[in-house]
C-alpha positions in Angstrom: 79.6 108.7 109.0 81.6 111.8 109.9 83.7 109.8 112.4 84.5 107.2 109.8 85.5 109.8 107.2 87.7 111.6 109.7 89.4 108.3 110.7 89.9 107.3 107.0 91.3 110.7 106.2 93.8 110.6 109.1 95.2 107.2 108.1 95.4 108.1 104.4 97.1 111.4 104.8 99.6 109.9 107.3 100.5 107.2 104.8 100.6 109.5 101.8 103.1 111.8 103.6 105.3 109.3 105.4 105.7 106.5 102.9 107.1 108.5 99.9 109.6 110.2 102.3 110.7 106.9 103.8 111.0 105.3 100.4 113.1 108.2 99.0 115.4 107.9 102.0 115.9 104.2 101.2 114.0 103.0 104.3 111.2 101.2 102.4 107.4 101.5 102.6 107.0 99.3 105.7 109.0 101.6 107.9 107.2 104.6 106.5 103.8 103.1 107.5 105.1 102.2 110.9 106.4 105.7 111.5 103.1 107.2 110.2 101.2 105.1 112.8 103.5 106.4 115.5 103.0 110.0 114.4 99.2 109.8 114.5 98.9 107.7 117.7 98.4 110.8 120.0 95.6 112.0 117.7 94.0 108.6 117.7 94.2 108.6 121.5 92.5 112.0 121.7 89.7 110.7 119.5 89.4 107.5 121.6 89.9 105.2 118.6 90.1 101.5 119.2 93.3 100.8 117.2 93.3 97.1 118.0 89.8 96.7 116.4 91.1 98.4 113.2 94.2 96.2 113.3 92.0 93.0 113.3 90.2 94.4 110.2 93.5 95.3 108.5 94.9 91.8 109.2 92.8 90.8 106.2 95.5 92.3 104.1 97.7 89.4 105.2 95.0 87.0 104.1 94.9 88.6 100.7 98.7 88.6 100.4 98.8 84.8 101.1 96.1 84.3 98.4 98.3 86.2 95.9 101.4 84.3 96.9 99.4 81.0 96.4 98.5 82.2 92.8 102.2 82.3 92.0 102.8 78.7 93.2 101.9 75.6 91.2 101.1 72.5 93.3 104.2 70.8 91.7 106.4 73.7 93.0 104.9 73.5 96.4 105.6 69.8 96.6 109.1 70.4 95.5 109.5 72.8 98.5 108.4 70.1 101.0 112.0 69.6 102.3 112.5 73.2 103.2 109.0 73.5 104.5 109.4 70.6 106.9 113.1 70.8 107.6 114.1 74.5 107.5 110.7 76.0 108.5 109.8 73.3 111.0 113.3 73.4 112.4 113.2 77.1 112.9 109.8 77.0 114.7 110.8 74.2 116.9 114.3 75.4 117.9 113.2 79.0 118.4 110.3 78.0 120.6 112.6 75.8 122.8 115.3 78.5 123.1 112.8 81.2 123.9 111.1 78.9 126.4 114.4 78.2 128.1 115.1 82.0 128.3 111.6 82.6 129.7 112.1 80.0 132.4 115.4 81.5 133.4 113.6 84.8 133.9 111.2 83.1 136.4 108.2 82.0 134.3 106.5 78.6 134.7 107.1 76.1 132.0 103.6 76.4 130.6 103.8 80.2 130.3 107.4 79.9 128.9 106.2 77.3 126.3 103.4 79.6 125.2 105.7 82.5 124.8 108.2 80.4 122.8 105.5 79.3 120.4 104.2 82.8 119.9 107.6 84.4 119.4 108.8 81.6 117.0 106.6 83.2 114.3 107.8 86.0 112.0 106.0 88.7 110.0 104.8 87.4 106.7 103.5 90.8 105.8 106.7 92.8 106.4 109.1 90.2 105.0 107.3 89.4 101.8 106.5 93.1 101.1 110.1 94.1 101.7 111.6 91.2 99.7 109.4 92.1 96.7 110.2 95.8 97.0 113.9 95.1 97.0 113.8 92.5 94.2 115.1 89.8 96.6 112.2 87.4 96.4 113.7 85.2 93.7 117.1 85.0 95.4 118.1 81.9 97.3 117.7 83.7 100.6 114.3 85.1 99.5 113.0 81.7 98.6 114.3 80.2 101.8 112.6 83.0 103.8 109.4 82.3 102.0 109.6 78.6 102.8 110.0 79.4 106.5 107.2 81.9 106.5 104.9 79.4 104.9 105.8 76.7 107.4 105.1 79.2 110.2 101.7 80.0 108.8 100.9 76.3 108.7 102.2 75.8 112.3 99.6 78.3 113.6 96.9 75.7 113.2 98.4 73.1 115.7 99.4 76.0 118.0 95.8 77.1 118.3 94.8 73.5 119.0 97.5 72.9 121.6 97.8 76.1 123.5 94.5 75.9 125.5 96.1 72.8 127.2 98.6 75.3 128.8 95.9 77.3 130.7 97.1 78.4 134.1 95.1 76.8 137.0 95.2 80.0 139.1 93.9 82.1 136.1 91.1 79.5 135.6 90.1 79.6 139.2 90.1 83.4 139.1 88.0 83.4 135.9 85.5 81.0 137.5 85.2 83.2 140.5 84.6 86.2 138.4 82.0 84.3 136.5 80.2 83.4 139.7 80.2 87.1 140.8 78.6 88.2 137.6 76.1 85.4 137.3 75.2 84.0 133.9 75.5 87.2 132.0 76.5 86.6 128.4 79.3 88.8 127.3 79.0 87.9 123.7 80.2 84.9 121.6 81.8 84.1 118.3 80.1 81.8 115.8 82.0 78.5 115.4 81.2 75.3 113.6 83.5 73.3 115.9 82.3 74.6 119.3 81.5 71.7 121.6 83.0 69.1 119.3 85.7 66.6 120.5 89.1 66.3 118.9 88.4 63.8 116.1 85.1 65.5 115.2 86.9 68.9 114.9 89.6 67.3 112.8 87.0 65.8 110.5 85.3 69.1 110.1 88.7 70.7 109.3 89.4 68.1 106.6 86.0 68.6 105.0 86.5 72.4 105.0 89.9 72.1 103.3 88.5 69.6 100.8 85.6 72.0 100.1 88.1 74.8 99.3 90.2 72.6 97.0 87.1 71.2 95.3 85.5 74.6 94.8 88.7 76.1 93.5 89.2 73.2 91.0 85.6 72.8 89.7 83.4 75.8 90.5 85.6 78.9 90.0 85.8 78.6 86.2 82.0 78.3 85.6 81.4 81.2 88.1 84.0 83.5 86.4 82.7 82.6 82.9 79.2 83.5 84.1 80.4 86.8 85.6 82.6 87.6 82.5 79.4 87.4 80.3 78.1 90.5 82.1 81.2 92.5 80.8 81.4 94.5 84.0 84.9 94.9 85.5 83.5 95.9 88.9 81.5 92.7 89.1 84.6 90.6 88.5 86.4 92.5 91.3 83.4 91.9 93.6 83.4 88.2 92.8 87.2 87.9 93.5 86.6 89.7 96.9 83.6 87.5 97.6 85.7 84.3 97.0 88.6 85.4 99.2 86.3 86.6 102.0 84.2 83.5 101.8 87.2 81.2 102.1 88.6 83.2 105.0 85.1 83.1 106.7 84.9 79.3 106.3 88.4 78.8 107.7 87.5 81.0 110.7 84.3 79.1 111.4 86.2 75.8 111.6 89.0 77.2 113.7 91.7 77.2 111.0 93.9 80.0 109.8 92.2 82.2 107.2 95.6 83.1 105.6 96.4 79.4 105.2 93.0 78.7 103.6 93.3 81.5 101.1 96.9 80.5 100.3 95.6 77.0 99.6 92.9 78.4 97.3 95.6 80.4 95.5 97.7 77.3 94.9 94.6 75.5 93.4 94.0 78.5 91.1 97.6 78.9 90.1 97.0 77.3 86.7 93.7 79.0 86.1 93.2 81.3 83.0 91.7 83.8 85.4 94.8 84.0 87.6 96.2 87.3 86.3 92.8 88.9 86.4 92.4 87.8 90.1 95.9 89.2 90.9 95.1 92.6 89.3 91.8 92.9 91.1 93.0 91.8 94.6 96.4 93.5 94.7 95.1 97.2 95.3 93.0 96.0 98.3 95.9 94.0 99.6 98.3 96.9 99.4 95.9 99.3 101.2 95.0 96.9 104.0 98.7 96.0 104.6 99.6 99.7 104.8 96.7 100.1 107.3 97.9 97.1 109.3 101.5 98.5 109.5 100.1 101.9 110.7 98.0 100.2 113.4 101.2 98.4 114.6 102.9 101.7 115.1 99.8 103.4 116.6 99.2 100.5 119.0 102.5 101.0 120.8 101.8 101.8 124.5 104.5 104.5 125.1 103.6 104.9 128.7 104.1 101.1 129.4 107.2 101.2 127.2 108.6 104.2 129.2 108.0 102.4 132.5 109.8 99.2 131.3 112.2 100.6 128.7 115.3 98.6 129.4 113.3 95.4 129.9 111.3 95.7 126.7 114.3 96.6 124.6 116.4 93.9 126.2 113.7 91.2 125.5 113.3 92.5 121.9 117.0 92.4 121.1 117.3 89.0 122.9 114.5 87.5 120.8 115.9 88.8 117.6 119.4 87.5 118.4 118.0 84.0 119.2 116.1 83.9 115.9 119.1 85.1 113.9 121.4 82.5 115.5 118.8 79.7 114.9 118.4 80.7 111.2 122.1 81.1 110.6 122.7 77.7 112.2 120.0 76.0 110.0 121.5 77.7 106.9 124.7 75.6 107.4 122.6 72.4 107.6 120.6 73.2 104.5 123.4 74.5 102.3 122.5 78.2 102.2 125.6 80.2 101.5 127.0 83.7 101.3 124.6 86.7 101.4 121.6 84.4 101.2 122.5 83.1 104.7 122.4 86.6 106.1 119.3 87.6 104.2 117.5 84.6 105.7 118.7 85.4 109.3 118.1 89.1 109.3 114.8 89.1 107.4 113.0 86.7 109.8 114.5 88.0 113.1 111.2 89.7 114.2 108.1 88.4 115.8 105.0 88.4 113.5 101.5 89.7 113.1 100.1 86.3 114.2 101.8 87.1 117.5 99.1 89.8 118.1 96.4 87.1 117.4 98.0 84.4 119.6 98.6 86.8 122.5 95.0 87.8 122.5 94.0 84.2 122.2 96.3 83.3 125.1 94.8 85.9 127.4 91.2 84.9 126.4 92.1 81.2 127.1 93.8 82.0 130.4 97.2 80.9 129.3 99.0 84.3 129.9 98.2 87.0 132.4 97.1 90.3 130.9 100.1 92.4 132.2 102.6 89.9 130.7 100.8 89.9 127.4 100.9 93.7 127.3 104.7 93.7 127.6 105.0 90.9 125.0 102.8 93.0 122.6 105.4 95.7 122.8 108.2 93.2 122.1 106.3 92.0 119.0 105.7 95.6 117.7 109.3 96.8 118.4 110.8 93.8 116.7 108.7 94.5 113.6 109.8 98.1 113.6 113.4 97.1 113.8 113.1 94.9 110.7 113.4 97.6 108.0 116.7 98.8 109.5 118.0 95.2 109.4 117.2 95.1 105.6 119.0 98.4 105.2 122.0 96.9 107.1 121.9 93.9 104.7 121.8 96.2 101.6 124.6 98.5 102.7 126.9 96.2 104.7 126.3 92.5 104.0 125.4 92.4 100.3 128.4 94.4 99.1 130.7 91.9 100.7 129.3 89.2 98.4 129.4 91.0 95.1 130.8 88.0 93.3 127.7 86.1 94.3 129.7 83.1 95.6 132.5 82.3 97.9 134.7 80.8 95.1 137.9 82.7 94.0 137.9 84.2 90.5 139.3 82.0 87.7 142.8 82.6 86.5 142.6 83.9 83.0 144.9 81.8 80.8 144.2 83.4 77.3 143.5 87.0 76.5 141.1 87.6 73.6 140.8 90.6 71.4 137.3 91.3 72.6 136.3 91.2 76.3 132.6 90.4 77.1 131.5 91.2 80.7 128.4 89.1 81.4 127.4 85.8 79.8 123.7 85.8 80.5 120.8 86.2 78.1 122.3 89.3 76.4 126.0 88.5 76.6 125.4 84.9 75.7 124.0 85.8 72.3 126.8 88.4 71.7 129.3 85.7 72.5 127.8 83.2 70.1 127.7 85.8 67.2 131.3 86.9 67.7 132.6 83.4 68.2 131.0 82.2 65.0 132.6 85.1 63.2 136.0 83.8 64.3 137.1 86.4 66.9 139.0 85.5 70.0 137.0 86.3 73.1 137.5 86.6 76.9 134.1 86.2 78.5 133.7 86.9 82.3 130.6 86.2 84.4 130.0 86.0 88.2 127.0 83.6 88.2 128.7 80.4 89.3 125.6 78.2 88.7 125.0 79.7 85.2 128.7 79.2 84.3 128.7 75.6 85.4 125.7 74.9 83.1 127.3 76.7 80.1 130.6 74.9 80.5 128.7 71.6 80.2 127.9 72.7 76.6 131.6 73.5 75.9 131.5 77.3 76.4 134.7 78.9 77.6 133.8 81.4 80.2 135.8 82.7 83.2 134.3 83.1 86.6 134.7 86.4 88.3 133.4 89.9 88.8 134.1 91.8 85.6 133.9 95.2 87.5 137.1 94.3 89.4 140.1 96.3 88.0 142.6 93.5 88.6 140.5 91.0 86.8 139.9 93.3 83.8 143.7 93.9 83.5 144.3 90.1 83.8 141.8 89.7 80.9 143.9 92.0 78.7 142.0 95.3 78.9 145.0 97.2 77.8 145.3 95.3 74.6 141.6 94.7 73.9 139.9 96.1 70.7 136.4 96.2 72.2 134.8 95.9 75.6 131.2 94.6 75.6 129.3 95.2 78.8 126.3 92.9 79.1 126.0 92.5 82.9 122.6 92.9 84.6 123.2 95.6 87.1 122.6 99.3 86.3 125.1 100.7 88.8 127.8 98.3 87.9 127.5 99.0 84.2 127.8 102.7 84.8 130.7 102.3 87.2 132.5 100.1 84.8 132.1 102.5 81.9 133.4 105.4 84.1 136.4 103.4 85.2 137.4 102.1 81.7 136.9 105.5 80.0 139.0 107.1 82.7 142.1 105.0 82.0 141.5 104.0 78.3 139.4 106.8 76.8 139.9 105.6 73.2 138.8 102.0 73.9 135.4 101.3 72.1 132.8 100.2 74.6 129.4 98.7 73.7 127.2 98.9 76.9 123.9 97.5 77.8 121.4 100.1 79.2 118.4 99.1 81.3 116.2 102.1 80.3 116.2 105.5 78.6 117.6 107.4 81.6 120.4 104.9 81.9 121.3 105.7 78.3 121.9 109.3 79.4 124.0 108.2 82.4 126.2 106.1 80.1 126.5 108.9 77.6 127.6 111.3 80.4 130.2 108.6 81.4 131.7 108.7 77.9 130.1 105.7 76.2 128.7 106.3 72.7 127.6 102.8 71.6 124.7 102.1 73.9 122.1 99.4 73.4 118.8 99.6 75.3 117.2 96.5 76.8 114.1 95.4 74.8 114.4 98.4 72.4 115.1 96.4 69.3 112.4 93.8 70.1 110.0 96.6 70.7 110.7 98.0 67.2 110.1 94.6 65.7 106.8 94.3 67.6 105.7 97.7 66.3 106.6 96.7 62.8 104.5 93.5 63.1 101.6 95.6 64.4 101.8 97.8 61.3 101.9 94.8 59.0 98.8 93.3 60.7 97.0 96.6 59.9 97.6 95.9 56.2 100.7 98.0 55.6 103.2 96.3 53.2 106.3 94.9 54.8 108.8 97.2 53.0 106.8 100.3 54.1 106.4 99.0 57.6 110.2 98.6 57.7 110.7 102.2 56.6 108.1 103.6 59.1 109.9 101.8 62.0 113.2 103.0 60.7 111.9 106.6 60.6 110.8 106.2 64.2 114.2 104.8 65.2 116.1 107.6 63.5 113.9 110.2 65.2 114.2 108.6 68.6 118.0 108.4 68.4 118.3 112.0 67.3 116.0 113.1 70.2 118.1 111.2 72.7 121.3 112.7 71.5 119.8 116.2 71.7 118.5 115.5 75.2 121.7 113.8 76.5 123.5 117.1 76.9 120.7 118.4 79.2 120.7 115.3 81.4 122.6 115.5 84.7 123.2 112.2 86.5 123.5 114.1 89.8 120.0 115.7 89.6 116.8 113.6 89.7 115.0 113.8 86.3 111.9 115.4 87.7 114.0 118.1 89.3 116.2 118.9 86.3 114.5 122.0 84.9 116.9 122.3 82.0 116.1 118.7 80.9 112.3 119.2 81.3 112.4 122.4 79.3 114.4 120.7 76.5 111.9 117.8 76.4 109.0 120.2 76.1 110.9 122.2 73.4 111.5 119.3 71.0 108.8 116.7 71.7 106.0 118.5 69.9 107.9 119.4 66.7 109.6 116.0 66.5 106.3 114.1 66.9 104.7 116.2 64.2 107.7 115.7 61.9 107.6 111.9 62.5 103.9 111.8 61.7 104.6 113.6 58.4 107.3 111.2 57.5 105.2 108.2 58.1 102.4 109.6 56.0 104.9 110.3 53.2 106.2 106.7 53.4 102.6 105.4 53.0 101.9 107.6 50.0 105.2 107.3 48.1 106.9 104.2 49.4 110.1 106.1 49.8 112.1 107.1 52.9 112.1 111.0 53.4 115.0 113.0 54.5 115.1 113.8 58.3 115.7 117.3 59.7 118.7 116.8 62.0 118.2 120.1 63.8 
């Protein structure tokens, strides 16, 4: 028990220290976990910890992640992705495997060993890529969706790889293994339970089909009655236990029939994507997934054999960089074929350049099945681990170098603005679109600029006059008539660009009225500091309306509910103005002692005053005067 607690404490404290530091430096959580694993590897070696065994346990985080991904996909959407799954994903696996195989043969490996290496290295890291795409908000982008399609195709490809690779067994290793077996007699060194052991090909395929059908059938017809039965007990922990039982049970079934547990749970997630229990399952599984993935990344860092790496430093780094270059070139080439453009093309290539966690599984499988010699597998394990460690820096390179070059989100040149309106609207999305319709209906002449080419194309079909371009570009603003405009409305969906645009315009036209969209409360302070005084918070007005509806549902008359919400609105606006002067955009909020002191100074009295006003409204039906101090 003490050993277990010590080990758990070591991993937890390493993650708790390293991940926040890495995230704050902009490196992301994945690199933080990897560095934490490297930092504790000497201590684990002293304690004689079997890191690989812990890694096999932590790989269950990948299984859970695929289950959660499946919950986000409806079967219709999965079917719609079939082109990219087969073409883009299948093409990546096939081309990468062939190119890596060719490179391995040039380095002196036999064709069977080279082919095995090619298949193993064609896979990428589902855990690292999906985790990083979600953290950076890139999952919904074109490049993120293409990356997901390739990863899903790779996970599916693991199944035929496991079936095919034993055919590549090296005769000399087989003879050596038989000789060793004769020397040791019939001693049983342990076995793994399997439902397909001893079956021929068609029998194994039949068992696999039955297992997949069982997962689909159980997900479609049994989960709802089971969860209704569990829900009747009204115990949250029992629901969590049931969710874990289901995921573990499916993973176990897939392992027993020789299939990928991750693929099985993904399939179950897709089946349950339309279930009323979907969100409950997500909230119950997600914490376990996050912890296990963090543990998996730490074991990757801790498993690096630095002695072997030091002895073969140039070779290992050369192989790693060569592998990543091959995968980037393959993916960039396929992006031309499948019409992936701009920054999405680079996101696809850079995000999937590494080898994946299934590489650890397949390398171990290859040694066990006498496909690869142990010394070669050990070097390839280092290549897999190092390529995974180099992935977070590639994402940073994408963020800081590649993405800024595609700020207009398309390769098309900006439109030439023919007519200058008295009001300029930057952004024509869900916020700017409504503003445009209101002002247009009122008869004002508008110049509307937006950089989402696809959105503009759709809007123009309905007759909307919108110019394509990046409204933060000074030349485009001046072409739109900024110097003669009466109002500038900023409705773009990017916090940094909104603030930068306000600073620029206020710097050259300080008297021009600007109405700016703010993404949250702190963004309001940033815009206030930049000189904007007409700031509209996202979701603020809709939140006021929801609060008013809640008051009415509690039996408060509509006129008094309106006054109570108006009292809150006046108090909130007054508080923000009094706090704006204490806010410093160059100091993080939690480190700004002046701001914190000001909040603590006014929050109590203002809340008490607001409560008194609301009680007065309920009693008298009249709006009280507010103390502006």
